C-alpha positions in Angstrom: 135.7 47.6 7.0 136.8 44.3 8.7 140.5 43.7 9.3 142.0 40.2 9.9 142.7 39.6 13.6 146.5 39.2 13.0 146.7 42.5 11.1 144.7 44.3 13.8 146.8 42.9 16.7 150.0 43.9 14.8 148.6 47.4 14.3 147.4 47.6 17.9 150.9 46.7 19.3 152.6 49.1 16.9 150.3 52.0 18.0 150.7 51.1 21.6 154.5 51.4 21.5 154.3 54.6 19.5 151.9 56.1 22.1 154.1 55.1 25.0 157.3 56.4 23.2 155.7 59.8 22.6 154.6 60.1 26.2 151.1 61.2 25.0 149.0 59.7 27.9 148.6 62.5 30.5 147.2 60.1 33.0 150.4 58.0 33.2 153.0 60.7 32.4 153.0 62.4 35.8 150.1 64.8 35.3 146.9 62.7 35.7 144.9 60.7 38.2 146.7 57.3 37.8 150.0 58.7 38.8 148.6 60.3 42.0 146.7 57.3 43.2 148.1 55.7 46.3 147.8 52.1 45.2 149.8 48.9 45.8 152.5 48.7 43.1 151.0 45.6 41.4 147.5 47.2 41.2 148.9 50.5 40.0 150.8 48.7 37.2 147.7 46.7 36.2 145.7 49.9 36.1 148.2 51.7 33.9 148.4 48.7 31.5 144.6 48.6 31.2 144.5 52.3 30.6 147.1 52.0 27.8 145.2 49.2 26.2 142.0 51.1 26.3 143.7 54.2 25.0 145.2 52.4 22.1 142.0 50.6 21.2 140.0 53.9 21.1 142.8 55.7 19.3 142.6 53.1 16.5 138.9 53.5 16.3 139.3 57.3 16.0 141.8 56.9 13.2 139.3 54.8 11.2 136.4 57.2 11.9 138.5 60.2 10.9 139.5 58.6 7.6 135.9 57.6 6.8 133.8 60.5 8.2 135.4 63.6 9.7 131.9 64.9 10.4 131.1 61.9 12.6 134.3 62.5 14.5 133.4 66.1 15.0 130.0 65.0 16.4 131.8 62.6 18.8 133.9 65.6 20.1 130.7 67.4 21.0 129.6 64.3 23.0 132.9 64.4 25.0 131.9 67.8 26.5 128.4 66.7 27.5 127.2 64.4 30.2 127.9 60.9 29.0 124.5 59.4 29.4 121.2 60.1 27.6 122.4 62.9 25.3 119.2 64.1 23.6 119.3 63.5 19.8 117.4 66.8 19.5 120.5 68.5 20.9 122.8 66.8 18.4 120.5 67.6 15.5 121.1 71.3 16.3 124.8 70.6 15.7 124.3 68.9 12.3 122.4 69.7 9.1 119.3 67.5 9.8 118.2 64.3 11.4 119.3 62.3 8.3 122.9 63.6 8.6 122.8 62.8 12.4 121.7 59.2 11.7 124.5 58.7 9.2 127.1 60.1 11.6 125.8 58.0 14.5 126.1 54.9 12.3 129.8 55.7 11.8 130.3 55.9 15.6 128.5 52.7 16.5 131.8 51.1 17.8 132.1 53.9 20.5 128.5 54.9 21.3 125.1 53.4 21.8 121.8 55.0 20.9 118.1 54.5 21.1 115.2 56.4 19.6 115.7 59.6 21.5 119.1 59.6 23.1 122.8 58.8 22.7 125.2 57.5 25.4 128.9 56.7 25.6 131.1 55.4 28.3 132.9 57.9 30.6 136.2 56.1 29.8 135.8 57.0 26.1 135.3 60.7 27.0 138.4 60.5 29.3 140.6 58.9 26.6 139.6 61.5 23.9 140.2 64.4 26.4 143.6 62.7 27.1 144.4 62.4 23.4 143.3 65.9 22.6 141.3 66.7 19.5 142.2 64.0 16.9 141.0 66.3 14.1 143.4 69.2 14.8 146.7 70.1 16.2 145.2 73.2 17.8 143.2 71.5 20.6 142.7 74.6 22.7 141.1 76.6 19.8 138.9 73.7 18.8 137.7 73.3 22.4 136.6 76.9 22.4 134.7 76.4 19.2 132.9 73.3 20.6 132.0 75.0 23.9 130.9 78.1 22.0 128.6 76.1 19.7 127.2 74.2 22.6 126.6 77.5 24.5 124.4 78.8 21.7 121.8 76.0 22.3 122.4 74.9 25.8 119.5 76.9 27.4 117.1 74.7 25.6 118.6 71.6 27.4 119.2 72.9 31.0 117.9 69.8 32.9 120.2 67.5 30.8 123.4 69.6 31.1 122.8 70.0 34.9 123.5 66.3 35.3 127.2 67.2 35.1 127.7 70.6 36.8 131.4 70.9 35.9 130.7 70.6 32.2 127.6 72.8 32.5 129.8 75.5 34.2 132.3 75.4 31.3 129.6 75.8 28.6 127.6 78.5 30.4 130.7 80.5 31.1 131.8 80.2 27.5 128.3 81.3 26.3 128.3 84.3 28.6 131.7 85.4 27.4 130.7 84.9 23.7 127.7 87.3 24.2 129.8 89.9 26.0 132.5 89.8 23.3 129.9 89.9 20.5 128.1 92.8 22.1 131.4 94.7 22.6 132.4 94.1 19.0 129.1 95.5 17.7 129.5 98.6 19.9 133.1 99.2 18.9 132.3 98.9 15.2 129.4 101.4 15.6 131.4 103.9 17.6 134.6 103.4 15.4 132.6 104.3 12.2 131.4 107.5 13.9 135.0 108.4 14.9 136.6 107.3 11.7 138.8 104.7 13.4 138.9 100.9 13.4 137.2 98.8 16.1 140.6 97.2 16.7 142.2 100.5 17.4 139.4 101.6 19.6 139.5 98.3 21.5 143.2 98.6 22.2 142.8 102.2 23.4 140.0 101.2 25.8 141.7 98.2 27.3 145.1 100.0 27.6 144.0 103.3 29.0 140.4 103.3 30.1 139.0 99.9 31.1 136.0 101.4 32.8 134.8 102.9 29.5 133.7 99.4 28.4 130.6 99.8 30.5 129.3 102.6 28.5 129.7 100.9 25.1 126.1 99.8 24.9 124.5 100.5 21.5 120.9 99.6 22.4 118.8 98.0 19.6 116.5 95.0 19.4 119.3 92.6 18.8 121.2 93.8 21.9 118.0 93.7 23.9 117.5 90.0 23.0 121.2 89.3 23.9 120.5 91.0 27.3 117.6 88.6 28.0 119.7 85.6 26.9 122.6 86.8 29.1 120.3 87.0 32.1 119.0 83.5 31.5 122.6 82.2 31.2 123.7 83.9 34.4 120.8 82.4 36.3 121.5 79.0 34.9 125.2 79.3 35.8 124.3 80.4 39.3 122.3 77.2 39.8 125.1 75.1 38.5 127.6 76.8 40.8 125.2 76.0 43.7 125.5 72.4 42.8 129.3 72.7 42.9 129.0 74.4 46.3 130.6 77.6 44.9 128.0 79.8 46.6 129.7 83.2 46.5 130.2 82.9 42.8 126.6 81.6 42.4 125.3 84.7 44.3 127.3 87.0 42.1 126.0 85.3 38.9 122.4 85.3 40.1 122.5 89.0 41.1 123.8 89.8 37.7 120.8 87.9 36.2 118.4 89.8 38.5 119.7 93.2 37.3 119.6 92.2 33.7 116.0 90.8 34.0 114.9 94.0 35.7 116.4 96.1 32.9 114.8 93.9 30.3 111.3 93.2 31.8 110.9 95.8 34.5 110.5 95.0 38.2 107.1 93.1 38.1 107.9 90.0 36.1 108.1 86.2 36.7 111.8 86.1 35.7 112.5 88.7 38.4 110.6 86.5 40.8 112.6 83.5 39.8 115.8 85.3 40.3 114.8 86.6 43.7 113.8 83.1 44.8 117.1 81.7 43.5 119.2 84.4 45.2 117.3 83.5 48.4 118.3 79.8 48.0 122.0 80.7 47.7 121.9 83.2 50.7 120.2 80.5 52.7 123.1 78.0 51.8 125.5 80.7 53.0 123.7 81.0 56.3 122.6 84.6 55.6 119.0 83.9 56.6 117.7 87.4 57.1 118.9 88.5 53.7 117.5 85.2 52.2 114.1 86.0 53.7 114.0 89.4 52.1 114.5 87.9 48.6 112.1 85.0 49.2 109.3 87.3 50.4 109.7 89.5 47.3 109.6 86.3 45.1 106.4 85.3 46.9 104.8 88.7 46.5 105.5 88.8 42.8 104.3 85.2 42.2 101.0 85.9 44.0 100.4 89.0 42.0 101.4 87.5 38.7 100.2 83.8 39.1 97.4 83.9 41.7 97.4 82.0 45.0 97.0 78.4 43.7 100.1 77.9 41.7 103.1 75.5 42.2 105.6 78.3 42.3 103.6 80.1 45.0 103.7 76.9 47.1 107.4 76.7 46.5 107.8 80.2 47.8 105.8 79.4 50.9 108.0 76.4 51.5 111.2 78.3 51.2 110.1 81.1 53.5 108.9 78.5 56.0 112.3 76.8 56.0 114.2 80.1 56.5 111.8 81.1 59.3 112.6 77.8 61.0 116.3 78.5 60.7 115.7 81.9 62.4 113.9 80.0 65.2 110.5 81.2 64.1 109.0 77.7 64.0 105.3 78.6 64.4 105.5 81.0 61.5 107.5 78.5 59.5 104.9 75.8 60.1 102.1 78.1 58.9 103.9 78.7 55.6 104.6 75.0 55.1 101.0 74.1 55.8 99.9 76.7 53.3 102.2 75.1 50.7 100.8 71.6 51.5 97.2 72.9 51.1 98.0 74.4 47.7 99.8 71.3 46.5 97.0 68.9 47.6 94.5 71.1 45.7 96.7 71.2 42.6 98.1 67.6 42.5 96.0 65.4 44.7 97.4 63.0 47.3 99.6 60.8 45.1 102.3 63.1 44.0 106.0 63.4 45.0 105.7 67.2 45.6 102.9 66.5 48.1 105.2 64.0 49.8 107.8 66.7 50.1 105.2 69.0 51.8 104.2 66.2 54.3 107.9 65.9 55.1 108.3 69.7 55.6 105.3 70.0 57.9 106.6 67.0 59.9 110.0 68.7 60.3 108.4 71.9 61.7 106.2 69.9 64.1 109.3 68.2 65.4 111.0 71.6 66.0 107.9 72.5 68.1 108.4 69.3 70.1 105.2 67.7 68.7 107.1 64.5 67.9 104.2 62.1 67.6 102.5 64.3 65.0 105.8 64.8 63.3 106.3 61.1 63.0 102.9 60.7 61.3 103.7 63.3 58.6 107.2 62.0 58.1 106.0 58.3 57.7 103.4 59.5 55.3 106.1 61.2 53.2 108.3 58.1 53.3 105.5 55.7 52.2 104.5 58.0 49.3 108.1 58.4 48.2 108.8 54.7 48.1 105.5 54.1 46.2 106.1 56.9 43.7 109.9 57.0 43.3 111.2 53.6 44.3 113.7 52.6 47.0 116.8 54.1 45.4 116.0 57.8 45.3 117.5 60.8 47.3 114.0 61.7 48.6 113.6 58.3 50.1 117.0 58.6 51.8 115.9 62.0 53.2 112.8 60.4 54.6 114.7 57.6 56.2 116.9 60.2 57.9 113.9 62.3 59.0 112.0 59.4 60.4 115.1 58.2 62.2 115.5 61.7 63.7 112.0 61.7 65.1 112.4 58.2 66.5 115.4 59.5 68.3 113.4 62.4 69.7 110.9 59.8 70.9 113.8 57.9 72.6 113.3 54.8 70.3 117.0 54.7 69.7 117.4 51.2 68.2 114.8 51.8 65.6 116.2 55.3 65.1 119.6 53.9 64.4 118.2 51.5 61.8 116.6 54.3 59.9 119.7 56.6 60.2 121.9 53.8 58.8 119.5 53.3 55.9 119.7 56.9 55.0 123.5 57.0 55.2 124.0 53.9 53.1 121.6 55.1 50.5 123.3 58.6 50.3 126.7 56.9 49.9 125.2 54.7 47.2 123.7 57.6 45.3 126.3 60.4 45.8 129.6 58.7 46.8 131.6 59.5 50.0 132.2 63.2 49.5 128.8 64.9 49.7 127.2 67.2 52.3 124.4 64.7 52.8 126.9 61.9 53.6 128.3 64.2 56.3 124.8 64.6 57.7 124.4 60.8 57.7 127.7 60.3 59.6 126.6 62.9 62.1 123.2 61.4 62.7 124.4 57.8 63.0 126.9 59.0 65.5 124.3 60.9 67.5 122.1 57.8 67.9 125.1 55.7 68.9 125.7 58.3 71.6 122.2 57.9 72.8 122.8 54.2 73.1 125.9 54.9 75.2 128.4 53.9 72.4 130.4 57.0 72.7 133.7 55.8 71.1 131.7 54.8 68.0 129.8 58.1 68.2 133.1 60.0 68.2 134.4 58.1 65.2 131.3 59.1 63.1 131.2 62.7 64.5 134.8 63.3 63.4 134.1 61.8 60.0 131.3 64.3 59.6 133.5 67.2 60.8 136.3 66.4 58.4 134.0 65.9 55.5 132.3 69.2 56.1 135.6 71.1 56.4 136.6 69.5 53.1 133.4 70.5 51.4 132.6 73.9 52.9 135.9 75.2 54.0 136.5 76.2 57.6 134.0 79.0 57.7 130.5 77.6 57.5 127.7 77.0 60.1 127.6 73.3 59.2 131.3 73.0 60.3 130.4 74.9 63.6 127.6 72.4 64.2 130.1 69.5 63.7 132.6 71.1 66.2 129.7 71.2 68.7 128.7 67.6 68.1 132.3 66.4 68.6 132.4 68.4 71.8 129.3 66.7 73.1 130.9 63.2 72.4 134.2 64.2 74.0 132.4 65.4 77.1 130.5 62.1 77.3 133.9 60.4 77.3 135.1 62.6 80.1 137.7 64.4 77.9 136.5 67.8 79.0 139.5 70.0 77.9 139.3 68.6 74.4 135.5 69.1 74.5 136.0 72.8 75.6 138.2 73.5 72.6 135.5 72.1 70.2 132.7 74.1 71.9 134.9 77.3 71.7 135.5 76.7 68.0 131.8 76.1 67.4 130.8 79.3 69.3 133.4 81.6 67.6 132.7 80.2 64.2 128.9 80.5 64.6 129.4 84.2 65.6 131.3 84.7 62.3 128.7 82.8 60.2 125.4 84.1 61.6 124.6 87.8 61.1 122.3 88.0 64.2 121.6 86.2 67.5 120.6 82.6 66.9 119.5 79.9 69.3 122.7 77.9 68.3 124.8 80.7 70.0 122.9 80.1 73.3 123.0 76.3 72.9 126.8 76.2 72.5 127.5 78.8 75.2 125.5 76.8 77.6 127.6 73.8 76.9 130.7 75.8 77.2 129.7 77.0 80.7 128.8 73.5 81.7 132.1 72.1 80.4 134.1 74.8 82.2 132.5 73.7 85.4 134.2 70.3 84.9 137.7 71.6 84.3 140.1 72.0 87.1 142.6 74.5 85.6 141.7 77.9 87.0 144.0 79.6 84.5 142.2 77.9 81.5 138.8 78.9 83.0 139.8 82.5 83.4 141.4 82.7 79.9 138.3 81.2 78.3 135.9 83.5 80.2 137.7 86.7 79.1 137.8 85.5 75.5 134.1 84.8 75.6 133.3 88.2 77.1 135.2 89.9 74.4 133.5 87.9 71.6 130.0 88.4 73.0 130.5 92.1 73.7 131.8 92.6 70.1 129.0 90.6 68.5 125.9 91.2 70.7 126.8 94.3 72.8 127.6 94.6 76.5 124.1 94.2 77.8 123.0 91.1 75.8 122.0 88.0 77.7 124.9 86.0 76.2 127.4 88.7 77.3 126.0 88.8 80.8 126.1 85.0 80.9 129.8 85.0 79.9 130.5 87.6 82.6 128.8 85.4 85.2 131.0 82.4 84.6 132.6 81.3 87.9 136.3 80.5 87.7 
């Protein structure tokens, strides 16, 4: 109902004071983002005032909605734990009685949300405020959050592409769904065994947890219901693994995906598409971890299964060829990698025709392998073809277009057309920042590539600035033990060498070499590349003591990693001091 302006303003000010007096706003009470931002005092004060006003306004709306329709407020709480844009109405219908009830509740929420024929959206700030307030329906916010996540978990597998838009929220829901199934399965088993023993499930549970935790594993009372749960649990673990990949939590992702693989094998047997999907997904995570040989094993098994079960001309078979081709390239087997990528392109052209974004991806992949084989003019043709297709099919503001700008820039650099290469590299960097923000692995790649072209143009101070940005960003994203960080150490070393700062360059090369030995399971061309630069750099250093110390450390590292007769060990031993 409408309220006179004067009455509303009076109520607004009254609630605003009450909210401040109670210290209810986490964001301005010492525990939230606004208190930790390093802002000028005036701007910080303005931000806090605006947040308080927003908080008060939304709080008043929630009070009215709670009074008129608790069901609508409950629906709003579900929306808070989902990505804020384009929430499918079909998802929300599953949380209400029917579409009529949903329409009634959405009408009550029209001051806070917007909706079209198929989706509902609300502003992120509304979600933040409600999370800051806690559940306005209940004093037990923690318990109600568990109920919300549990209910979402029961339906979320039907909406995987939507929930993946917000990996953090997806992770919460998937983990809750997995825990629910495990707890339910254990309860069923305890009741079953407890009846046989003449004791309660609660007594049996306390005995197991207190004295014999490992016994939980044997409490499987197999029946059709439990079998269905096993399949659902496998699906959830695989979906969670993909979300953890997006969050760069690769070790946790690998663990979740391996659990999915084991569950799928138990449920379907070894020859099934779900097993193939799990194998392929595990390969992707191992590849991200730099464990290329292990990744290749899983990717090849996925390809074998897909060819047997789907035939040769299928999109998933083409995907497997592409993934294997990429991993072979990372193992320096570029000719074999190119063959696999060409096979993928052939299948995709046959299935989709020329004008398809997945075909553009294959053109790009083939171009990359041609470049690695130093066939740069052919590589440029394929990469330009990919770029043109992507702009035509996807528009200018798309991650695939940024990737193509970057790849064309790289090939132009290989062809020594540095000015044009810089133009394309900057386009890629700017588009990545626009799409993903400053803290993203692709932005680090963009910094690195712009720096490299600036170095080619003789602008070494600017090159160093970009290379250090890339290094710091990669350390922040990946931690200090990742091949991408080792590559950044190497790049900074190159730039420092170009500036004549050879001792500093030596330190960067040494860090790159030792880290690559930790990250890569077997010999890789990157080891030889960095050691070669180390040796060259040592030749430019005057300190005999530093040369001898570095030489002995390199001999020890190479002997331990590759053996005493490996070419790198022999090269380290031959360093002149």
